[in-house]
C-alpha positions in Angstrom: 0.5 -13.7 -26.2 -1.7 -14.3 -23.2 -3.8 -11.3 -22.7 -4.3 -11.4 -18.9 -2.8 -8.4 -17.1 0.7 -8.9 -15.9 1.3 -7.6 -12.3 4.7 -7.4 -10.6 4.9 -8.6 -7.0 7.9 -7.6 -5.1 9.0 -10.1 -2.5 10.1 -7.5 0.1 12.4 -8.2 3.0 14.1 -11.5 2.3 14.3 -12.6 5.9 10.6 -12.0 6.5 7.4 -13.6 5.2 7.5 -11.9 1.8 9.0 -14.9 0.1 6.6 -17.3 1.8 3.5 -15.5 0.7 4.8 -15.0 -2.8 5.4 -18.7 -3.0 1.8 -19.3 -2.0 0.6 -17.6 -5.1 1.5 -20.7 -7.2 -1.5 -22.4 -5.6 -4.0 -19.6 -6.3 -6.3 -19.1 -9.2 -5.7 -15.4 -10.1 -7.4 -13.4 -12.8 -4.0 -12.0 -13.8 -0.4 -13.1 -14.2 1.5 -12.4 -11.0 5.3 -12.2 -11.6 7.3 -12.4 -8.5 10.5 -10.3 -8.3 13.0 -12.1 -6.1 16.2 -14.0 -5.9 15.4 -17.3 -7.5 17.7 -19.3 -5.2 16.1 -17.7 -2.2 12.6 -18.7 -3.3 13.8 -22.3 -4.1 15.4 -22.6 -0.6 12.3 -21.2 1.2 10.0 -23.5 -0.8 12.2 -26.4 0.3 11.9 -25.2 3.9 8.1 -25.1 3.6 7.8 -28.4 1.8 6.2 -26.8 -1.2 6.2 -28.8 -4.5 6.2 -26.1 -7.2 8.3 -25.1 -10.1 9.9 -21.7 -10.6 9.8 -20.5 -14.2 11.6 -17.4 -15.6 9.1 -14.8 -16.6 8.3 -14.9 -20.3 5.8 -12.3 -21.5 4.7 -14.5 -24.4 4.1 -17.7 -22.4 1.8 -18.0 -19.4 2.7 -20.4 -16.5 1.3 -23.8 -16.1 -0.4 -25.1 -12.9 2.0 -25.1 -9.9 4.4 -22.9 -11.7 5.5 -19.5 -10.3 6.7 -16.9 -12.7 9.9 -15.3 -11.3 12.0 -12.4 -12.5 15.4 -13.0 -10.9 17.0 -10.1 -8.9 20.1 -11.3 -7.1 20.6 -11.0 -3.3 23.7 -9.3 -1.9 24.3 -11.9 0.8 22.7 -15.2 1.8 19.6 -15.1 3.9 18.4 -16.9 7.1 14.7 -16.8 7.6 13.8 -14.6 10.6 17.2 -12.9 10.8 17.7 -9.4 9.4 20.8 -8.6 7.4 20.9 -4.9 6.5 23.5 -5.7 3.9 20.6 -6.9 1.7 18.9 -3.5 1.8 20.1 -2.5 -1.7 18.4 -5.8 -3.0 15.1 -4.8 -1.3 15.2 -1.4 -3.0 16.2 -3.0 -6.3 13.0 -5.0 -6.3 10.9 -1.9 -5.9 12.9 0.0 -8.6 12.5 -2.9 -11.1 8.8 -3.0 -10.5 8.4 0.7 -11.0 10.5 0.6 -14.2 8.4 -2.2 -15.6 5.2 -0.3 -14.8 6.5 2.8 -16.5 7.7 1.0 -19.7 4.5 -1.1 -19.9 6.0 -4.5 -19.0 3.7 -4.6 -16.0 0.2 -3.3 -15.6 0.6 -2.7 -11.9 2.9 -3.4 -8.9 2.1 -5.1 -5.6 4.5 -5.0 -2.7 5.3 -7.4 0.0 6.5 -5.9 3.3 9.9 -4.3 3.8 11.7 -3.6 7.1 12.3 0.1 7.4 14.7 -0.3 10.3 17.0 -2.7 8.4 17.2 -0.3 5.4 18.0 2.6 7.7 20.6 0.5 9.5 22.3 0.0 6.2 22.8 3.8 6.0 20.0 4.4 3.5 17.4 7.0 4.4 14.0 5.3 4.0 10.7 6.4 5.4 8.5 3.8 3.6 7.2 2.5 0.3 4.9 5.5 -0.2 7.6 8.1 0.0 10.1 6.0 -1.9 7.7 5.5 -4.8 6.9 9.2 -5.0 10.6 9.9 -5.3 11.2 7.2 -8.0 8.3 8.6 -10.1 9.1 12.2 -9.5 5.6 12.6 -8.0 5.4 15.8 -5.8 2.6 14.5 -3.6 1.0 11.1 -3.0 -1.7 9.9 -0.7 -1.7 6.7 1.3 -5.0 4.9 1.5 -5.9 1.5 3.1 -9.0 -0.4 2.2 -10.6 -3.4 3.7 -13.5 -4.5 5.9 -15.9 -2.3 3.8 -13.8 0.8 4.6 -11.4 3.1 2.7 -9.2 5.3 4.9 -6.8 7.8 3.5 -4.2 9.8 5.4 -3.4 13.5 5.4 0.0 12.8 6.9 1.8 9.4 6.9 5.0 8.4 8.6 6.0 11.1 11.0 6.2 11.8 14.7 2.9 12.8 16.3 4.5 16.0 17.6 5.1 17.0 13.9 1.6 16.3 12.6 -0.2 19.6 13.3 2.5 21.7 11.7 2.4 19.4 8.6 -1.3 20.0 8.0 -1.5 23.3 6.1 -4.3 24.6 3.9 -2.1 23.9 0.8 -1.2 20.4 1.8 -4.8 19.4 2.8 -6.3 20.8 -0.4 -3.7 19.0 -2.5 -4.4 15.7 -0.6 -8.2 16.0 -1.1 -7.8 16.7 -4.8 -5.6 13.7 -5.3 -8.0 11.5 -3.3 -11.0 12.8 -5.3 -9.3 12.2 -8.6 -8.2 8.7 -7.6 -11.6 7.6 -6.3 -13.1 8.7 -9.6 -10.4 7.3 -12.0 -9.3 4.2 -10.2 -12.5 3.2 -8.3 -15.2 4.3 -10.7 -17.0 6.7 -8.2 -18.5 9.6 -10.3 -18.9 11.9 -7.2 -17.0 10.5 -4.3 -18.3 11.3 -0.8 -15.4 12.0 1.5 -15.7 12.2 5.3 -13.0 14.4 6.7 -11.8 13.9 10.3 -10.9 16.7 12.6 -7.4 16.8 14.1 -8.3 17.5 17.8 -10.5 15.8 20.3 -14.2 16.6 19.7 -13.1 18.6 16.6 -11.4 21.2 18.7 -14.4 22.1 20.8 -14.9 25.4 19.0 -11.2 26.3 19.4 -10.9 25.4 23.1 -9.0 22.1 22.3 -7.1 23.4 19.3 -7.6 25.8 16.4 -6.6 23.6 13.4 -10.2 22.9 12.5 -11.1 26.6 12.5 -7.9 27.9 10.8 -7.1 25.1 8.4 -9.6 22.4 7.9 -12.9 24.4 7.7 -11.6 26.9 5.1 -10.2 24.2 2.9 -13.4 22.2 2.9 -15.4 25.3 2.2 -13.2 26.1 -0.8 -13.3 22.6 -2.3 -17.1 22.4 -1.8 -17.4 25.5 -4.0 -15.3 23.6 -6.6 -17.9 20.8 -6.6 -16.4 18.2 -4.2 -18.7 16.3 -1.8 -17.0 16.7 1.6 -18.4 16.3 5.1 -16.5 17.5 8.1 -14.4 18.1 10.0 -15.9 15.3 12.0 -14.8 14.3 15.5 -12.8 11.1 15.0 -14.2 9.4 18.1 -17.7 9.2 16.5 -16.7 9.2 12.8 -16.1 5.5 12.7 -19.6 4.5 13.6 -21.9 2.7 11.1 -24.4 5.5 10.7 -21.7 8.1 9.9 -19.6 5.8 7.7 -22.7 5.0 5.6 -22.7 8.7 4.4 -19.3 8.4 2.7 -17.2 6.4 0.3 -13.9 7.2 2.0 -12.5 8.7 5.2 -9.6 11.1 5.3 -7.9 10.8 8.6 -5.4 13.5 9.7 -2.7 11.1 10.9 -1.6 7.5 10.7 -2.8 6.2 14.1 -6.1 8.1 13.9 -7.6 6.1 11.1 -5.6 2.9 10.6 -6.3 1.2 13.9 -10.0 1.1 13.1 -9.5 -0.2 9.6 -7.0 -2.8 10.7 -9.3 -4.0 13.4 -12.0 -4.5 10.7 -9.8 -6.1 8.1 -6.4 -7.2 9.3 -5.0 -9.9 7.1 -7.3 -9.0 4.3 -6.6 -5.2 4.0 -4.8 -3.4 1.2 -2.5 -0.4 1.2 -2.9 1.8 -1.9 -0.7 4.7 -3.1 -2.8 7.3 -4.8 -1.5 10.0 -7.1 1.3 8.0 -8.7 1.4 7.6 -12.5 1.3 3.8 -12.0 -0.9 1.5 -9.9 0.6 0.3 -6.7 -1.0 -1.7 -3.9 0.5 -3.5 -0.9 -0.2 -5.9 2.0 -1.5 -4.4 5.2 1.0 -6.1 7.5 4.7 -6.2 8.3 7.6 -8.6 7.8 6.6 -10.9 10.6 10.1 -12.3 11.0 9.0 -14.8 13.6 6.7 -16.5 11.1 9.2 -16.6 8.2 9.9 -20.2 7.0 7.3 -21.7 9.4 4.4 -22.1 7.0 2.1 -20.0 9.2 2.1 -16.8 7.1 -1.3 -15.8 5.8 -1.4 -15.0 2.1 -4.9 -13.3 2.3 -3.7 -9.7 2.3 -1.4 -10.3 -0.7 -4.2 -11.8 -2.7 -6.5 -8.9 -1.8 -3.8 -6.5 -2.9 -3.4 -8.2 -6.3 -7.2 -8.3 -6.8 -7.5 -4.6 -6.0 -4.6 -3.7 -8.3 -6.4 -5.5 -11.1 -9.6 -3.7 -10.2 -7.8 -0.4 -10.5 -6.2 -1.3 -13.8 -9.6 -2.3 -15.2 -11.4 0.8 -13.9 -13.2 2.6 -16.8 
């Protein structure tokens, strides 16, 4: 049996660029075996649209693929697909890809899973409540709390809250939730990234860190007490730091990771520094999961213009996490 790690790659929304970038993996020299979970006929049709000469081979754990072969585990579509045109009826298929990858990671068939983008709106339009991969994976693995982190451009940015309305953010950041997030982040940076004593830079919630309570009291009543408590437990934490100056080179040099309080506080900076090469990581799961840093890009599906860079970076990071001592 070939001893390279086997990593499952879900192909995501079938009308988007997920199938395109998965097909591009056949031309890449990867240090692992990337097994694409997708409808085989969908991949064959999209390869024909793109003019790609490659062979699709059913995944066989005992036999590695040859050059220009793509290993595929077939998951059937619900309905035919047109590139660039959403069909919510295929939402159960999209979720089945995720569920198969998780099951394979749990039973040891796969060392890790990497996800291509899904379209949250299409899934919800099908009548299926869906907030995102992060929350769905937590539910599938019965994990009470997970942490979303993006990495790229020399940065790691984790989030205290993820996909919620801005009006709900302050209420969602409690002492208990913040402490739990920081503990998960600390453990993952040690176990999955080999950092013996991670240095975490913690952003404040309010402008200028609340200006001593004049622009908000969350720093005083929630963030400061949590950081003081966890420092006494031995964690290396700096903050709360005003977010408008946190992402400067001299401050970032003092840490291994930033914890931002909400989605659009930290991710615009990271995506500016690394878009197309960034990686989304779910921390706290009993399995390794990484993802691309971009969306379904429906307008690029089937055009040959989709960039595979973020998917390759996600596979490489998943392998790095699997191999971490």
